[in-house]
N, C-alpha and C positions, 0 to 999 in steps of 0.2 A: 701761354709760359707751360713751362712742364717743371714738376717738381718731382726730387727721389730722397729718399731719404726718411728723417724721421718727421717731416712734412705730411710728406702723402702718406703717412701712419696715422697723423692725428686726423688727416681725412677720412680715413678709413674707418675710425673710432667715432667719428659724426656720423658717418653713411648709417655704416651698422646701427646704431641708437635710434637712428630715424626710421629704417628699415624696420628694425624690429619692433618700434612705436607703433608703425603703420601697418603690418602685416602681422606682426605676432610671431616670424619666424626667427629662432636664436642663429643667427651665421656667426657668431661670435669665434667659431673656430675658424676663420677665415683670418682673424687677427693674432693667431698662434703662428703662421707662416713665417720663416725666418725673412729678415730684409734682408738685400741684398748689399754689398757695401758700398759707397761712396767716397765720394773725396772728400776734402774737406769742403762744407758749402756756406750757410751765410745765417744771421737770425733770424728768426722766422716765425709765427704764431699764428694759426689758422681761428677764427673768432666765429663761431657759431652761436647764431640765435635765434629767437624764436617765442610766441607767446607766453609760451610753458617754462621760460628759463627767465633770469633776471633781464628783462625787455630792455634797460635803458643801455647796455651795455655797448650796442651799436653806435648809437648817435653821439655818446660820450666819447668815443674813437673818436669819432670824425671831427670833436669839436676838440680834444684835446692836441690831436693833428693842427688842426689851426690856429690855436692858441698858440703851440710849437714853432710854427714856421718863424724863419729868419731872415730868409731872403727871396723866394720864392716859391709860391703853391699856384697849382694847377687841378683844376677837377674837370672831367668828364661823366656826367651824368643824364639818360634818357629823361628822366622824370624829377622835378625838383620842388616839391612842397614842403620846406622847412617849418617847423615851429620855430617861435619867438628865439632861445638860444641858439637855436643851430644858423638862423640868418645874423643874428647880433655877434655871432664868432665869426663868421665870414666875414661881416662888413667890418668888422674891430680889426681884421687880417691886415685888409688894404688900408685902414685909416693908420694904422702904425709902420706903413711903410714897405710892407711886403707886395713884390710883385703879384699880383691875385689875377687868376683866370679860371674862366668857368665857361667850358663848351655845352651847347646844348644842340638836339636835332631841330633843325630849322620847321621840319612837319615832322608831328608826334601822330601815334596812330591812338593816340586818345586827345580827344579836342579839347576836354575838360581839363586834363592835366596841362595841356597847352596853353589852355587860357589863364589857369593858375600862377604856372611859373612866369609866365610873361608879366603879373602884375608886382612881381618883386623887383624887374627892372629897374625901377625909380631909386629903389634903395640901393641896390649894387652900384648903381653907378655913379652918384651920389658919395660914396664912401669910397670910389676908386675900382672896385673891380671891373676888369673889361670882361666883356659878355661878348662869346662868340655863337655863333647860329649855322651848324653843319646842312650844307642845303642834299647832299646827294646822299638820298633816306634816309633811315631811322638811324642813326648815330647810337649804339648800346651801350657802350663800352662804359662799364663801372669805373672809375681809377680816379686816383689822386697820387702826385706827388709833390714832395717835399723838399724843397733845398736841394734838390739832386740826388738825393740820398737813401729816403725811404719812400715806399709805393704801398699805397692800399689798393687791390683790385678784389672781386668778387660778386658776388651776384646784389648787394644792397644798394638800392637807388636813394636817392637822399630827398626821404618824402616818409610821410607818418607810418605809410602803409606797410612797408619796407622795416621802419624801426619799430613798431609796435604789434604789428599781426604778421607778417609773413614769417619764414623761416627762411634767412639767411646764412650765405657761408662767404664770409670774407678771409683773405691772407695779407697780414702786415711782415714785411720784410725790410730787412735794411741792408744793402748791398748797392753802391754809385755804379758798378757797371750795371748790373740788370734793370735798374732803375732809370739807367742812362738809352739803354730800348724802349723801356717805356716813355719817357720823354720826346726822344723820336718819335714815337707813334703818335703821342698827344701832338705834336707838333705839326706831324702830316693834317691830322685835322686840321687844325687851327689854320694851317694855308689855304686849305680849300673851303675855309668859313668866312662868315662876311661878319665885319664888326658890326657892332650895335651901338650906334652911339646916342649922345644925349637930344641932336637934331630929330632921330627918327622919332623918340619917344614925344617928343614934342610935336610930330605930326601926327600921332594919331589922336582919331577923332574921341570925344567925349563920350559916345556911346561905347567907341573899344575900351577905353579906359573902365569905365562902367561896367562892362562886360567880363573885364579879366578881372577886377575887385569882386564884384558879385561871386563870380565862381571860387576865387581867393577863400570865401569865407566858409565853401565848404570841405577847404583844407582837411579837417579831422577827419571826415570820411571819406577822404578822396584814397 
């Protein structure tokens, strides 16, 4: 996706602030360059978070969107190690009748995170969340679409490292047309993915379940 106008300027401010704090170099002059005129756009907001700012802003955004959903919620994320409130929000979304889908990579570049993520499958399926695993490489898209109207994209994963330790930058926007494009991309992932069923989980050995649950206990430090 390409953004122009005020949302791009917000990202410039975020970049300049991060650059100056890391290098000590003042690049604020770049922010005085006039912006090119753009056509009427869409409501959008940059959400920049990190350990030196109010770190709960990103998880609160994710949870607020989950509780706002009325018809459909689709999420793609490579790393899923939620805290209790995040997991509760996702499950509550499905329990109240929202068509809730989440897509993970079938093969993760972190076997520890993969095991921790799968420890939550039981709770998600019990709540009615549809789970898919994408087989064609590491699905690294971090996206959320809400009722085919709202999109959240960016760098933040749904794990505690992103929410509490990392510097992240997401963009939230409201636009049916652009969200439709994001929905089509998400649907392309789903069409190539394997649906995870209760029968599959029942076929897991007790050793695999124990391994996943043991790794999940390390969630706060993953």
